[in-house]
N, C-alpha and C positions, 0 to 999 in steps of 0.2 A: 634325478633319482630322488633327492630329498623332497622335492615338490610333490612327486607322486605318492610317496609314503605319507606325507601330511594329508593329502587329499583322501587317501584310503582310510586313514585313521579318523579324519573328520566325518566321513560318511558313516563309518561304523559307530562313531560316538553319537551321531544324531539318531541312528536307529536305536541305540541303547537308551538314550534319553526318551525317545518316543515310546518305547516298550515300557520303560519305568513309569512314565506319566500316564499312559493310556491303558496299560494292562495290569501292571503290578499294584500301583497305588489304589485303584478302585477296589481291588479284591482284598487288599491288606488293611484298608482304613477301618472297616468294622472290627477287625481283630485288634487293632491298635487301641481303639476307643474302649473296647470291652476289657482289654488288659489293663488300661489305665484305671478304669472304674473298679475292677477287681482288686488291683493293688491298693487303691484308696480304702476299699472296704476292709481288706485284710489288715492294713495298718491301723485303721480305726478299731477293729475288733481286738487286736493285740494290746492296744492302749486304752481300752474302754474303762478299766478300773482307774487308771491314772487320770484319765480325762474327767471322770465324775468325782473322784476324791479330791482332786486339786483344781477345782473349777476356777478359783480366783487366779491361780497361776496361769491357767489357760487363757482367761480374759486378758490378763496382764501381758501375755505373749502375743495374743491374737490381734489386739487393737492396733499396735504400731505397724504391723506388716502391710495392710492395705494402704495406709498413708504413705509408707516408704515406697511401695511399688508404684502407686499412681504418681507420686512426686518424681521419682527417678525416670519413669517412662515419659512423663510430660516434658521434663527438662531435656531429655535425649531427643524427643520428637521435635521440640522447638529448635534445638541447636541444629539438628539435621536439616530442618526447613530453612533456617537462617543461612546455613552454608550450602544450600541448594543441592543437597544430596537426594538422589532419586529414591522413590518410594520403595523399590525392591531392595534397597540397602538400608534405608531409614527404618522401616518397620521391624526387620529382624534386630537392628541395632537397639531400638527402643525395648524390645523384648529381652534381649541379652542384658542390657543395662539395668533393667528392672528386676531381673531374676535373682533369687538368693541361693539357688541350686540346693534346695532342701532335700531333693531326692537323693543326692549323694550323701548328704550329712546324716540322713536317717540310718543308712547302712553303717556308716562309720560310728555313730553314737551307740547304736545297739551292739555292735561288735566290741567296742572298747569299754562301754560302761554298763551294758546289760539292758534288756528291754524295759525294766521298770525304773530306770534312772531318770533323773531330772533332765539330763541332756537328751535322752531319747524322747521324753515328753515334749521338750522345746522343739525338737526337729519334727515330730509328728504334727504338732499344732501348726508349725510352719508350713508343712505340706498341705494340711487340710485347709488352711486359709489361702495359701499362695496359688494353688491350682485354679480355683474358681476366679480369683482376682486376675491371674495371668490370662485366663480365657477371656475375661472381659476386656483386658488390654489388647488382646489379639483381635477381638471384634472391633474395637476402636481403630486399630491399625488398618484393618481391612476396609473399614468405611472411610478412612481418611485419604484414600488413594487419589481422589479428585482434588483434594486440597493440596497435595504435593504436586499435582500435574499443572497447576496454574503458574505460569511464568517460568517454567522449567524447560531446559533443553530436552529434546526428545532423545530417548535411548537408542543407540545404534545397535542393530543386530549384526551378528557375524554373517559374512557372505556364504 
């Protein structure tokens, strides 16, 4: 009886994954990208005065972020490669290891300190710098798949 329940659950689960990957994601992707861009534009618009009035602080905040993101993602990628972790685990690991999660901190800083505070400015600069940098790291992760495949054990798929 247990084996039958597992088989039915597995078949339904595969159908759900197939629907999600082949039907939902292709329709949702343009909405998600548009929402991300709109969010960035709105954040930038609300902080426009801060960004222009405190330009030295903006530079002071913005310069170390790409250095830190590229350094952390490189170290994580190299460690994952050294420990022979497969690409489908290593690439998200590099992204998570490099992220500063500024998206969450913007909401907290604006709520606690107000939209014109230094904390909000730091978080907004973080988002505006980190998003394109993380997209470039994502691009590198996607292109490094073959590098991870060399000398690795093949991933086993579920029956």
